[in-house]
Each structure stands twice: as structure tokens, then as C-alpha cells.
TIVO-2410 file (N, C-alpha, C; in nm, 3 decimals):
# residues 173
REC num residu      c1      c2      c3 atome chaine
REC   1      Y  -2.502  -2.717   0.164     N      A
REC   1      Y  -2.415  -2.634   0.082    CA      A
REC   1      Y  -2.291  -2.713   0.049     C      A
REC   2      T  -2.262  -2.731  -0.079     N      A
REC   2      T  -2.152  -2.819  -0.120    CA      A
REC   2      T  -2.015  -2.754  -0.108     C      A
REC   3      G  -2.008  -2.625  -0.081     N      A
REC   3      G  -1.879  -2.560  -0.061    CA      A
REC   3      G  -1.835  -2.475  -0.179     C      A
REC   4      L  -1.706  -2.441  -0.183     N      A
REC   4      L  -1.654  -2.353  -0.286    CA      A
REC   4      L  -1.656  -2.418  -0.424     C      A
REC   5      Y  -1.649  -2.547  -0.428     N      A
REC   5      Y  -1.657  -2.621  -0.554    CA      A
REC   5      Y  -1.793  -2.689  -0.560     C      A
REC   6      G  -1.876  -2.651  -0.656     N      A
REC   6      G  -2.009  -2.709  -0.670    CA      A
REC   6      G  -2.000  -2.848  -0.729     C      A
REC   7      S  -1.977  -2.950  -0.646     N      A
REC   7      S  -1.955  -3.085  -0.697    CA      A
REC   7      S  -2.080  -3.148  -0.758     C      A
REC   8      D  -2.200  -3.095  -0.728     N      A
REC   8      D  -2.319  -3.144  -0.798    CA      A
REC   8      D  -2.311  -3.114  -0.948     C      A
REC   9      W  -2.241  -3.007  -0.982     N      A
REC   9      W  -2.235  -2.962  -1.121    CA      A
REC   9      W  -2.095  -2.966  -1.179     C      A
REC  10      G  -1.995  -2.987  -1.096     N      A
REC  10      G  -1.859  -2.990  -1.146    CA      A
REC  10      G  -1.805  -2.853  -1.182     C      A
REC  11      I  -1.843  -2.751  -1.105     N      A
REC  11      I  -1.798  -2.614  -1.134    CA      A
REC  11      I  -1.745  -2.548  -1.007     C      A
REC  12      T  -1.654  -2.454  -1.026     N      A
REC  12      T  -1.608  -2.371  -0.915    CA      A
REC  12      T  -1.708  -2.257  -0.903     C      A
REC  13      N  -1.767  -2.242  -0.785     N      A
REC  13      N  -1.875  -2.145  -0.768    CA      A
REC  13      N  -1.875  -2.091  -0.626     C      A
REC  14      P  -1.770  -2.020  -0.582     N      A
REC  14      P  -1.765  -1.969  -0.445    CA      A
REC  14      P  -1.882  -1.877  -0.414     C      A
REC  15      G  -1.948  -1.902  -0.302     N      A
REC  15      G  -2.058  -1.817  -0.258    CA      A
REC  15      G  -2.189  -1.844  -0.328     C      A
REC  16      G  -2.193  -1.938  -0.418     N      A
REC  16      G  -2.317  -1.969  -0.489    CA      A
REC  16      G  -2.341  -2.117  -0.490     C      A
REC  17      N  -2.464  -2.155  -0.515     N      A
REC  17      N  -2.497  -2.297  -0.523    CA      A
REC  17      N  -2.613  -2.314  -0.619     C      A
REC  18      P  -2.590  -2.365  -0.740     N      A
REC  18      P  -2.698  -2.377  -0.838    CA      A
REC  18      P  -2.805  -2.478  -0.799     C      A
REC  19      T  -2.784  -2.552  -0.692     N      A
REC  19      T  -2.884  -2.649  -0.649    CA      A
REC  19      T  -3.004  -2.581  -0.581     C      A
REC  20      Y  -2.991  -2.454  -0.547     N      A
REC  20      Y  -3.101  -2.387  -0.475    CA      A
REC  20      Y  -3.141  -2.257  -0.542     C      A
REC  21      Y  -3.152  -2.253  -0.673     N      A
REC  21      Y  -3.195  -2.132  -0.743    CA      A
REC  21      Y  -3.346  -2.111  -0.736     C      A
REC  22      M  -3.423  -2.218  -0.737     N      A
REC  22      M  -3.569  -2.210  -0.744    CA      A
REC  22      M  -3.632  -2.282  -0.625     C      A
REC  23      P  -3.754  -2.243  -0.586     N      A
REC  23      P  -3.820  -2.305  -0.469    CA      A
REC  23      P  -3.838  -2.457  -0.483     C      A
REC  24      H  -3.862  -2.507  -0.604     N      A
REC  24      H  -3.883  -2.652  -0.620    CA      A
REC  24      H  -3.760  -2.733  -0.584     C      A
REC  25      Q  -3.643  -2.670  -0.579     N      A
REC  25      Q  -3.521  -2.743  -0.548    CA      A
REC  25      Q  -3.505  -2.773  -0.399     C      A
REC  26      A  -3.588  -2.714  -0.315     N      A
REC  26      A  -3.577  -2.738  -0.170    CA      A
REC  26      A  -3.629  -2.876  -0.132     C      A
REC  27      T  -3.725  -2.928  -0.208     N      A
REC  27      T  -3.782  -3.060  -0.177    CA      A
REC  27      T  -3.674  -3.167  -0.190     C      A
REC  28      N  -3.661  -3.250  -0.088     N      A
REC  28      N  -3.564  -3.361  -0.083    CA      A
REC  28      N  -3.417  -3.315  -0.087     C      A
REC  29      S  -3.389  -3.189  -0.057     N      A
REC  29      S  -3.254  -3.136  -0.075    CA      A
REC  29      S  -3.160  -3.159   0.044     C      A
REC  30      T  -3.209  -3.213   0.154     N      A
REC  30      T  -3.119  -3.240   0.265    CA      A
REC  30      T  -3.077  -3.386   0.259     C      A
REC  31      G  -2.952  -3.412   0.290     N      A
REC  31      G  -2.902  -3.548   0.286    CA      A
REC  31      G  -2.752  -3.548   0.266     C      A
REC  32      Y  -2.702  -3.656   0.208     N      A
REC  32      Y  -2.558  -3.673   0.189    CA      A
REC  32      Y  -2.507  -3.582   0.078     C      A
REC  33      L  -2.399  -3.508   0.108     N      A
REC  33      L  -2.337  -3.422   0.008    CA      A
REC  33      L  -2.246  -3.506  -0.083     C      A
REC  34      P  -2.214  -3.454  -0.202     N      A
REC  34      P  -2.141  -3.533  -0.301    CA      A
REC  34      P  -2.006  -3.587  -0.256     C      A
REC  35      N  -1.940  -3.523  -0.162     N      A
REC  35      N  -1.809  -3.572  -0.119    CA      A
REC  35      N  -1.816  -3.652   0.011     C      A
REC  36      D  -1.932  -3.704   0.043     N      A
REC  36      D  -1.949  -3.781   0.167    CA      A
REC  36      D  -1.905  -3.925   0.144     C      A
REC  37      H  -1.778  -3.950   0.169     N      A
REC  37      H  -1.725  -4.086   0.166    CA      A
REC  37      H  -1.725  -4.130   0.313     C      A
REC  38      T  -1.823  -4.209   0.351     N      A
REC  38      T  -1.845  -4.244   0.491    CA      A
REC  38      T  -1.724  -4.310   0.555     C      A
REC  39      H  -1.655  -4.392   0.481     N      A
REC  39      H  -1.537  -4.462   0.534    CA      A
REC  39      H  -1.415  -4.424   0.451     C      A
REC  40      V  -1.312  -4.376   0.518     N      A
REC  40      V  -1.186  -4.342   0.452    CA      A
REC  40      V  -1.072  -4.396   0.538     C      A
REC  41      F  -0.989  -4.478   0.478     N      A
REC  41      F  -0.874  -4.535   0.547    CA      A
REC  41      F  -0.749  -4.494   0.471     C      A
REC  42      K  -0.650  -4.441   0.544     N      A
REC  42      K  -0.525  -4.398   0.482    CA      A
REC  42      K  -0.409  -4.459   0.557     C      A
REC  43      L  -0.309  -4.499   0.482     N      A
REC  43      L  -0.189  -4.557   0.541    CA      A
REC  43      L  -0.069  -4.502   0.464     C      A
REC  44      S   0.029  -4.454   0.538     N      A
REC  44      S   0.152  -4.409   0.473    CA      A
REC  44      S   0.270  -4.469   0.548     C      A
REC  45      G   0.377  -4.490   0.474     N      A
REC  45      G   0.496  -4.546   0.537    CA      A
REC  45      G   0.619  -4.507   0.458     C      A
REC  46      A   0.731  -4.510   0.524     N      A
REC  46      A   0.857  -4.477   0.459    CA      A
REC  46      A   0.967  -4.564   0.517     C      A
REC  47      W   1.071  -4.586   0.437     N      A
REC  47      W   1.186  -4.665   0.481    CA      A
REC  47      W   1.312  -4.603   0.420     C      A
REC  48      T   1.415  -4.589   0.501     N      A
REC  48      T   1.543  -4.535   0.455    CA      A
REC  48      T   1.649  -4.644   0.469     C      A
REC  49      G   1.713  -4.673   0.357     N      A
REC  49      G   1.819  -4.773   0.357    CA      A
REC  49      G   1.953  -4.712   0.393     C      A
REC  50      T   2.051  -4.796   0.417     N      A
REC  50      T   2.183  -4.748   0.456    CA      A
REC  50      T   2.268  -4.707   0.336     C      A
REC  51      F   2.225  -4.736   0.215     N      A
REC  51      F   2.306  -4.709   0.097    CA      A
REC  51      F   2.247  -4.600   0.008     C      A
REC  52      G   2.162  -4.511   0.065     N      A
REC  52      G   2.109  -4.396  -0.008    CA      A
REC  52      G   1.972  -4.415  -0.069     C      A
REC  53      L   1.915  -4.535  -0.059     N      A
REC  53      L   1.782  -4.559  -0.114    CA      A
REC  53      L   1.675  -4.529  -0.010     C      A
REC  54      E   1.574  -4.455  -0.051     N      A
REC  54      E   1.458  -4.428   0.036    CA      A
REC  54      E   1.333  -4.468  -0.042     C      A
REC  55      T   1.235  -4.519   0.028     N      A
REC  55      T   1.110  -4.556  -0.035    CA      A
REC  55      T   0.994  -4.515   0.055     C      A
REC  56      G   0.885  -4.484  -0.008     N      A
REC  56      G   0.765  -4.447   0.067    CA      A
REC  56      G   0.641  -4.485  -0.011     C      A
REC  57      T   0.532  -4.500   0.061     N      A
REC  57      T   0.406  -4.534  -0.004    CA      A
REC  57      T   0.291  -4.464   0.065     C      A
REC  58      F   0.186  -4.440  -0.010     N      A
REC  58      F   0.064  -4.382   0.044    CA      A
REC  58      F  -0.052  -4.461  -0.013     C      A
REC  59      I  -0.133  -4.519   0.075     N      A
REC  59      I  -0.245  -4.604   0.034    CA      A
REC  59      I  -0.374  -4.543   0.088     C      A
REC  60      T  -0.475  -4.535   0.002     N      A
REC  60      T  -0.606  -4.484   0.041    CA      A
REC  60      T  -0.712  -4.583  -0.002     C      A
REC  61      V  -0.807  -4.609   0.087     N      A
REC  61      V  -0.926  -4.689   0.056    CA      A
REC  61      V  -1.045  -4.610   0.110     C      A
REC  62      E  -1.147  -4.590   0.025     N      A
REC  62      E  -1.263  -4.512   0.070    CA      A
REC  62      E  -1.391  -4.565   0.007     C      A
REC  63      S  -1.500  -4.550   0.083     N      A
REC  63      S  -1.631  -4.591   0.031    CA      A
REC  63      S  -1.672  -4.494  -0.079     C      A
REC  64      G  -1.768  -4.537  -0.159     N      A
REC  64      G  -1.812  -4.458  -0.273    CA      A
REC  64      G  -1.889  -4.333  -0.233     C      A
REC  65      A  -1.902  -4.243  -0.328     N      A
REC  65      A  -1.975  -4.117  -0.308    CA      A
REC  65      A  -2.125  -4.140  -0.327     C      A
REC  66      P  -2.209  -4.064  -0.257     N      A
REC  66      P  -2.353  -4.078  -0.275    CA      A
REC  66      P  -2.398  -4.032  -0.413     C      A
REC  67      I  -2.501  -4.095  -0.463     N      A
REC  67      I  -2.556  -4.061  -0.595    CA      A
REC  67      I  -2.692  -3.994  -0.576     C      A
REC  68      N  -2.716  -3.889  -0.653     N      A
REC  68      N  -2.845  -3.820  -0.651    CA      A
REC  68      N  -2.934  -3.871  -0.763     C      A
REC  69      D  -3.061  -3.840  -0.753     N      A
REC  69      D  -3.161  -3.874  -0.854    CA      A
REC  69      D  -3.228  -3.743  -0.894     C      A
REC  70      F  -3.181  -3.682  -1.004     N      A
REC  70      F  -3.231  -3.552  -1.048    CA      A
REC  70      F  -3.336  -3.569  -1.158     C      A
REC  71      A  -3.429  -3.475  -1.161     N      A
REC  71      A  -3.526  -3.466  -1.269    CA      A
REC  71      A  -3.531  -3.321  -1.315     C      A
REC  72      A  -3.573  -3.302  -1.438     N      A
REC  72      A  -3.587  -3.166  -1.490    CA      A
REC  72      A  -3.687  -3.090  -1.404     C      A
REC  73      G  -3.656  -2.965  -1.378     N      A
REC  73      G  -3.745  -2.881  -1.298    CA      A
REC  73      G  -3.846  -2.808  -1.385     C      A
REC  74      P  -3.945  -2.740  -1.321     N      A
REC  74      P  -4.048  -2.670  -1.398    CA      A
REC  74      P  -3.995  -2.545  -1.469     C      A
REC  75      F  -3.880  -2.495  -1.426     N      A
REC  75      F  -3.820  -2.377  -1.489    CA      A
REC  75      F  -3.686  -2.416  -1.549     C      A
REC  76      L  -3.668  -2.397  -1.676     N      A
REC  76      L  -3.543  -2.425  -1.748    CA      A
REC  76      L  -3.505  -2.572  -1.750     C      A
REC  77      G  -3.600  -2.660  -1.725     N      A
REC  77      G  -3.578  -2.805  -1.739    CA      A
REC  77      G  -3.460  -2.858  -1.661     C      A
REC  78      P  -3.369  -2.933  -1.729     N      A
REC  78      P  -3.256  -2.995  -1.660    CA      A
REC  78      P  -3.151  -2.894  -1.611     C      A
REC  79      L  -3.158  -2.769  -1.657     N      A
REC  79      L  -3.062  -2.669  -1.610    CA      A
REC  79      L  -3.086  -2.630  -1.464     C      A
REC  80      V  -3.210  -2.643  -1.419     N      A
REC  80      V  -3.246  -2.615  -1.279    CA      A
REC  80      V  -3.325  -2.735  -1.229     C      A
REC  81      P  -3.255  -2.845  -1.198     N      A
REC  81      P  -3.322  -2.970  -1.166    CA      A
REC  81      P  -3.379  -2.975  -1.025     C      A
REC  82      A  -3.458  -3.081  -1.003     N      A
REC  82      A  -3.516  -3.109  -0.872    CA      A
REC  82      A  -3.468  -3.246  -0.826     C      A
REC  83      F  -3.465  -3.264  -0.694     N      A
REC  83      F  -3.431  -3.395  -0.638    CA      A
REC  83      F  -3.555  -3.483  -0.643     C      A
REC  84      V  -3.546  -3.601  -0.704     N      A
REC  84      V  -3.659  -3.694  -0.710    CA      A
REC  84      V  -3.674  -3.765  -0.576     C      A
REC  85      V  -3.562  -3.806  -0.518     N      A
REC  85      V  -3.562  -3.871  -0.386    CA      A
REC  85      V  -3.469  -3.790  -0.296     C      A
REC  86      Q  -3.465  -3.824  -0.169     N      A
REC  86      Q  -3.379  -3.754  -0.073    CA      A
REC  86      Q  -3.236  -3.746  -0.125     C      A
REC  87      R  -3.173  -3.630  -0.110     N      A
REC  87      R  -3.037  -3.605  -0.160    CA      A
REC  87      R  -2.942  -3.718  -0.119     C      A
REC  88      G  -2.868  -3.771  -0.217     N      A
REC  88      G  -2.763  -3.868  -0.191    CA      A
REC  88      G  -2.810  -4.008  -0.155     C      A
REC  89      T  -2.937  -4.041  -0.179     N      A
REC  89      T  -2.988  -4.174  -0.139    CA      A
REC  89      T  -3.018  -4.265  -0.258     C      A
REC  90      A  -2.971  -4.231  -0.377     N      A
REC  90      A  -3.000  -4.312  -0.496    CA      A
REC  90      A  -2.888  -4.414  -0.523     C      A
REC  91      G  -2.810  -4.445  -0.422     N      A
REC  91      G  -2.701  -4.540  -0.436    CA      A
REC  91      G  -2.567  -4.473  -0.411     C      A
REC  92      R  -2.461  -4.547  -0.436     N      A
REC  92      R  -2.325  -4.495  -0.418    CA      A
REC  92      R  -2.236  -4.548  -0.531     C      A
REC  93      T  -2.134  -4.471  -0.560     N      A
REC  93      T  -2.034  -4.517  -0.655    CA      A
REC  93      T  -1.954  -4.630  -0.587     C      A
REC  94      P  -1.873  -4.705  -0.663     N      A
REC  94      P  -1.797  -4.814  -0.602    CA      A
REC  94      P  -1.692  -4.764  -0.502     C      A
REC  95      W  -1.650  -4.854  -0.414     N      A
REC  95      W  -1.537  -4.825  -0.325    CA      A
REC  95      W  -1.416  -4.794  -0.412     C      A
REC  96      L  -1.330  -4.706  -0.362     N      A
REC  96      L  -1.210  -4.668  -0.436    CA      A
REC  96      L  -1.087  -4.705  -0.355     C      A
REC  97      W  -0.980  -4.742  -0.425     N      A
REC  97      W  -0.851  -4.762  -0.359    CA      A
REC  97      W  -0.743  -4.703  -0.449     C      A
REC  98      N  -0.636  -4.662  -0.386     N      A
REC  98      N  -0.526  -4.602  -0.460    CA      A
REC  98      N  -0.395  -4.631  -0.386     C      A
REC  99      V  -0.290  -4.660  -0.464     N      A
REC  99      V  -0.157  -4.683  -0.408    CA      A
REC  99      V  -0.058  -4.598  -0.487     C      A
REC 100      D   0.019  -4.515  -0.416     N      A
REC 100      D   0.126  -4.436  -0.475    CA      A
REC 100      D   0.257  -4.475  -0.407     C      A
REC 101      I   0.364  -4.487  -0.486     N      A
REC 101      I   0.494  -4.529  -0.434    CA      A
REC 101      I   0.601  -4.432  -0.481     C      A
REC 102      R   0.693  -4.398  -0.393     N      A
REC 102      R   0.808  -4.314  -0.430    CA      A
REC 102      R   0.936  -4.387  -0.393     C      A
REC 103      L   1.029  -4.386  -0.488     N      A
REC 103      L   1.165  -4.435  -0.465    CA      A
REC 103      L   1.259  -4.318  -0.488     C      A
REC 104      S   1.357  -4.301  -0.401     N      A
REC 104      S   1.457  -4.197  -0.422    CA      A
REC 104      S   1.594  -4.254  -0.387     C      A
REC 105      Y   1.692  -4.205  -0.460     N      A
REC 105      Y   1.829  -4.252  -0.438    CA      A
REC 105      Y   1.920  -4.130  -0.428     C      A
REC 106      Q   1.990  -4.119  -0.318     N      A
REC 106      Q   2.085  -4.011  -0.295    CA      A
REC 106      Q   2.215  -4.044  -0.369     C      A
REC 107      L   2.249  -3.963  -0.470     N      A
REC 107      L   2.372  -3.988  -0.546    CA      A
REC 107      L   2.493  -3.943  -0.465     C      A
REC 108      P   2.599  -4.023  -0.464     N      A
REC 108      P   2.721  -3.982  -0.392    CA      A
REC 108      P   2.796  -3.877  -0.473     C      A
REC 109      T   2.792  -3.752  -0.428     N      A
REC 109      T   2.860  -3.642  -0.498    CA      A
REC 109      T   2.940  -3.560  -0.399     C      A
REC 110      T   3.028  -3.477  -0.451     N      A
REC 110      T   3.107  -3.390  -0.365    CA      A
REC 110      T   3.048  -3.250  -0.357     C      A
REC 111      Q   2.976  -3.207  -0.458     N      A
REC 111      Q   2.917  -3.073  -0.461    CA      A
REC 111      Q   2.766  -3.083  -0.446     C      A
REC 112      G   2.713  -3.027  -0.338     N      A
REC 112      G   2.567  -3.026  -0.319    CA      A
REC 112      G   2.509  -3.164  -0.298     C      A
REC 113      Q   2.379  -3.173  -0.313     N      A
REC 113      Q   2.309  -3.300  -0.294    CA      A
REC 113      Q   2.223  -3.328  -0.417     C      A
REC 114      W   2.240  -3.444  -0.473     N      A
REC 114      W   2.165  -3.485  -0.592    CA      A
REC 114      W   2.084  -3.609  -0.555     C      A
REC 115      K   1.957  -3.605  -0.587     N      A
REC 115      K   1.869  -3.717  -0.555    CA      A
REC 115      K   1.785  -3.750  -0.679     C      A
REC 116      V   1.784  -3.877  -0.718     N      A
REC 116      V   1.701  -3.925  -0.828    CA      A
REC 116      V   1.570  -3.974  -0.768     C      A
REC 117      L   1.458  -3.930  -0.827     N      A
REC 117      L   1.325  -3.966  -0.777    CA      A
REC 117      L   1.248  -4.044  -0.882     C      A
REC 118      V   1.175  -4.145  -0.839     N      A
REC 118      V   1.081  -4.217  -0.925    CA      A
REC 118      V   0.950  -4.225  -0.848     C      A
REC 119      D   0.845  -4.170  -0.908     N      A
REC 119      D   0.711  -4.177  -0.849    CA      A
REC 119      D   0.625  -4.268  -0.934     C      A
REC 120      M   0.560  -4.364  -0.871     N      A
REC 120      M   0.464  -4.451  -0.938    CA      A
REC 120      M   0.327  -4.418  -0.878     C      A
REC 121      L   0.240  -4.363  -0.961     N      A
REC 121      L   0.109  -4.316  -0.915    CA      A
REC 121      L  -0.001  -4.410  -0.963     C      A
REC 122      H  -0.096  -4.434  -0.877     N      A
REC 122      H  -0.213  -4.518  -0.909    CA      A
REC 122      H  -0.170  -4.659  -0.952     C      A
REC 123      V  -0.081  -4.717  -0.872     N      A
REC 123      V  -0.027  -4.850  -0.901    CA      A
REC 123      V  -0.143  -4.950  -0.905     C      A
REC 124      G  -0.144  -5.033  -1.004     N      A
REC 124      G  -0.251  -5.131  -1.021    CA      A
REC 124      G  -0.361  -5.081  -1.111     C      A
REC 125      N  -0.362  -4.950  -1.141     N      A
REC 125      N  -0.456  -4.892  -1.236    CA      A
REC 125      N  -0.601  -4.936  -1.212     C      A
REC 126      P  -0.660  -4.907  -1.094     N      A
REC 126      P  -0.794  -4.957  -1.065    CA      A
REC 126      P  -0.903  -4.900  -1.156     C      A
REC 127      R  -0.890  -4.775  -1.200     N      A
REC 127      R  -0.984  -4.710  -1.292    CA      A
REC 127      R  -1.132  -4.730  -1.256     C      A
REC 128      Q  -1.164  -4.722  -1.127     N      A
REC 128      Q  -1.303  -4.732  -1.083    CA      A
REC 128      Q  -1.379  -4.604  -1.119     C      A
REC 129      T  -1.510  -4.615  -1.125     N      A
REC 129      T  -1.597  -4.501  -1.151    CA      A
REC 129      T  -1.594  -4.406  -1.033     C      A
REC 130      T  -1.575  -4.277  -1.059     N      A
REC 130      T  -1.579  -4.177  -0.953    CA      A
REC 130      T  -1.700  -4.086  -0.962     C      A
REC 131      V  -1.757  -4.070  -1.082     N      A
REC 131      V  -1.874  -3.984  -1.102    CA      A
REC 131      V  -1.967  -4.053  -1.201     C      A
REC 132      V  -2.098  -4.043  -1.175     N      A
REC 132      V  -2.197  -4.098  -1.267    CA      A
REC 132      V  -2.295  -3.987  -1.309     C      A
REC 133      D  -2.367  -4.010  -1.417     N      A
REC 133      D  -2.471  -3.918  -1.462    CA      A
REC 133      D  -2.588  -3.929  -1.364     C      A
REC 134      E  -2.622  -3.820  -1.298     N      A
REC 134      E  -2.726  -3.822  -1.195    CA      A
REC 134      E  -2.860  -3.768  -1.244     C      A
REC 135      T  -2.871  -3.735  -1.371     N      A
REC 135      T  -2.998  -3.685  -1.426    CA      A
REC 135      T  -3.083  -3.804  -1.468     C      A
REC 136      H  -3.186  -3.835  -1.391     N      A
REC 136      H  -3.271  -3.951  -1.417    CA      A
REC 136      H  -3.379  -3.919  -1.521     C      A
REC 137      Y  -3.438  -3.801  -1.512     N      A
REC 137      Y  -3.546  -3.762  -1.604    CA      A
REC 137      Y  -3.510  -3.631  -1.672     C      A
REC 138      L  -3.527  -3.626  -1.805     N      A
REC 138      L  -3.485  -3.512  -1.885    CA      A
REC 138      L  -3.594  -3.408  -1.906     C      A
REC 139      A  -3.718  -3.440  -1.869     N      A
REC 139      A  -3.829  -3.347  -1.891    CA      A
REC 139      A  -3.936  -3.370  -1.786     C      A
REC 140      I  -4.038  -3.286  -1.787     N      A
REC 140      I  -4.156  -3.306  -1.702    CA      A
REC 140      I  -4.279  -3.302  -1.793     C      A
REC 141      D  -4.383  -3.376  -1.753     N      A
REC 141      D  -4.505  -3.376  -1.833    CA      A
REC 141      D  -4.593  -3.257  -1.797     C      A
REC 142      Q  -4.710  -3.248  -1.859     N      A
REC 142      Q  -4.800  -3.134  -1.837    CA      A
REC 142      Q  -4.851  -3.126  -1.693     C      A
REC 143      D  -4.845  -3.237  -1.619     N      A
REC 143      D  -4.889  -3.237  -1.479    CA      A
REC 143      D  -4.773  -3.211  -1.381     C      A
REC 144      G  -4.654  -3.188  -1.434     N      A
REC 144      G  -4.538  -3.160  -1.349    CA      A
REC 144      G  -4.465  -3.284  -1.300     C      A
REC 145      N  -4.497  -3.401  -1.354     N      A
REC 145      N  -4.432  -3.525  -1.314    CA      A
REC 145      N  -4.308  -3.552  -1.401     C      A
REC 146      P  -4.208  -3.617  -1.344     N      A
REC 146      P  -4.088  -3.649  -1.424    CA      A
REC 146      P  -4.124  -3.734  -1.545     C      A
REC 147      A  -4.061  -3.703  -1.658     N      A
REC 147      A  -4.086  -3.777  -1.782    CA      A
REC 147      A  -3.954  -3.787  -1.860     C      A
REC 148      A  -3.954  -3.864  -1.964     N      A
REC 148      A  -3.839  -3.885  -2.053    CA      A
REC 148      A  -3.717  -3.934  -1.976     C      A
REC 149      P  -3.719  -4.062  -1.934     N      A
REC 149      P  -3.604  -4.117  -1.861    CA      A
REC 149      P  -3.474  -4.104  -1.942     C      A
REC 150      N  -3.367  -4.071  -1.873     N      A
REC 150      N  -3.236  -4.056  -1.934    CA      A
REC 150      N  -3.172  -4.194  -1.947     C      A
REC 151      P  -3.140  -4.239  -2.069     N      A
REC 151      P  -3.078  -4.371  -2.084    CA      A
REC 151      P  -2.937  -4.378  -2.023     C      A
REC 152      N  -2.876  -4.264  -1.996     N      A
REC 152      N  -2.742  -4.262  -1.939    CA      A
REC 152      N  -2.741  -4.246  -1.787     C      A
REC 153      Y  -2.858  -4.249  -1.724     N      A
REC 153      Y  -2.865  -4.233  -1.579    CA      A
REC 153      Y  -2.779  -4.340  -1.510     C      A
REC 154      K  -2.696  -4.297  -1.417     N      A
REC 154      K  -2.603  -4.378  -1.340    CA      A
REC 154      K  -2.491  -4.440  -1.425     C      A
REC 155      Q  -2.473  -4.393  -1.548     N      A
REC 155      Q  -2.360  -4.438  -1.629    CA      A
REC 155      Q  -2.238  -4.355  -1.592     C      A
REC 156      P  -2.119  -4.414  -1.593     N      A
REC 156      P  -1.998  -4.341  -1.554    CA      A
REC 156      P  -1.969  -4.220  -1.644     C      A
REC 157      T  -1.926  -4.112  -1.580     N      A
REC 157      T  -1.881  -3.994  -1.654    CA      A
REC 157      T  -1.737  -3.958  -1.618     C      A
REC 158      A  -1.681  -4.019  -1.514     N      A
REC 158      A  -1.541  -3.995  -1.477    CA      A
REC 158      A  -1.488  -4.118  -1.404     C      A
REC 159      Y  -1.359  -4.141  -1.422     N      A
REC 159      Y  -1.292  -4.256  -1.361    CA      A
REC 159      Y  -1.167  -4.210  -1.286     C      A
REC 160      Q  -1.114  -4.299  -1.202     N      A
REC 160      Q  -0.985  -4.273  -1.139    CA      A
REC 160      Q  -0.881  -4.258  -1.249     C      A
REC 161      P  -0.778  -4.177  -1.224     N      A
REC 161      P  -0.674  -4.160  -1.326    CA      A
REC 161      P  -0.597  -4.291  -1.351     C      A
REC 162      P  -0.541  -4.305  -1.471     N      A
REC 162      P  -0.463  -4.425  -1.501    CA      A
REC 162      P  -0.329  -4.424  -1.430     C      A
REC 163      M  -0.264  -4.540  -1.429     N      A
REC 163      M  -0.131  -4.550  -1.369    CA      A
REC 163      M  -0.035  -4.458  -1.444     C      A
REC 164      A   0.052  -4.394  -1.369     N      A
REC 164      A   0.150  -4.303  -1.428    CA      A
REC 164      A   0.281  -4.317  -1.354     C      A
REC 165      M   0.388  -4.276  -1.421     N      A
REC 165      M   0.520  -4.280  -1.359    CA      A
REC 165      M   0.593  -4.152  -1.399     C      A
REC 166      R   0.669  -4.098  -1.305     N      A
REC 166      R   0.751  -3.982  -1.338    CA      A
REC 166      R   0.890  -3.999  -1.278     C      A
REC 167      L   0.984  -3.942  -1.349     N      A
REC 167      L   1.125  -3.948  -1.310    CA      A
REC 167      L   1.171  -3.806  -1.286     C      A
REC 168      G   1.243  -3.785  -1.177     N      A
REC 168      G   1.288  -3.651  -1.145    CA      A
REC 168      G   1.428  -3.650  -1.086     C      A
REC 169      L   1.484  -3.531  -1.084     N      A
REC 169      L   1.615  -3.510  -1.024    CA      A
REC 169      L   1.603  -3.390  -0.932     C      A
REC 170      E   1.639  -3.411  -0.806     N      A
REC 170      E   1.635  -3.304  -0.705    CA      A
REC 170      E   1.778  -3.263  -0.674     C      A
REC 171      V   1.803  -3.133  -0.687     N      A
REC 171      V   1.939  -3.082  -0.662    CA      A
REC 171      V   1.930  -2.976  -0.553     C      A
REC 172      S   2.012  -2.991  -0.449     N      A
REC 172      S   2.020  -2.893  -0.342    CA      A
REC 172      S   2.157  -2.827  -0.344     C      A
REC 173      F   2.161  -2.696  -0.319     N      A
REC 173      F   2.288  -2.623  -0.317    CA      A
REC 173      F   2.317  -2.574  -0.179     C      A
***
């Protein structure tokens, strides 16, 4: 069960799972779930200077997500697919890394506290693939075998977000 968010389909579906609507979907359905990143390493750090400058960083490195091999099912075709091989064993997306940095400066004021913030998100702009097309076969033949290979199988459908920067002002009273 993939949870409240059906990551096989990219939909919010609390209490439901479209991967198990029909009996044919039970075959090969046990295995790695879509958010199974076997290795995840996180590092965070902060430093406060004596002149009002503070800096912090958050670094994440994680192994890729498992890839499924779907084929059109006997009922409603690709809308109710079947697992061709054991769930999550058709490969993995690339390893991902991300670096976020925050700089803040405490302004010297007499009234309240004013802090200027600069956030740099996704430093280095890795733009690695995070999701691929997992539909391998778009139809089944008259004998129930997978047919019509999908030319977009395992092609990227989503990437890490691009580098971004934001500027802010925090005021405390």
C-alpha cells in the first residue's frame, strides 16, 4: 500500500489504491514501493557570527527510487495496469543530491528585531530525473500477452526543481 498519496499514479487517494482494483494486479505486486530510497544521507549545519551574520545549510544525498514495469491489463487497458515483473525491480532512477543554503543578517535597530534573509535552494541545479514513465506495454494481444511497446518507457517525466533564490525580511515586535 503506497499510502495517502498514490505515488504509482501521482494522485492523492486516501484509503484507496488504484494498483489493486482488479485480480490481475495482484501478480508481481509485492516489492519495493515508489518512495523506497534505500540510502538517504542528510547533513545540516549552522554558524553564527559575532557581527549579526548567520548561515546554515542542509544537504541531502539519496539513492534513486525503484522503477516498475507496467503493462496494459485485460480490463480498461493501461488505466488498470498489471506488473510485468516484480514490483520495483525494473531498475532505479539516478541518485539525487540537493544543497540548500540560508544566510541571515540581524540589522542593528532600536525598535524590534529586523533580519534580512537570503535562501539559495537547489544550489548547483542538479536537475536529475525523479520520475520516469513506467508503462512498458500499451496493449495486450488476443492471448493476453503484453503488446505495443511504449517508446517512452523509462523516459523522464519529472526532474528535481531548478536552482532558486528568495529574499526576505523578518520583523519581530
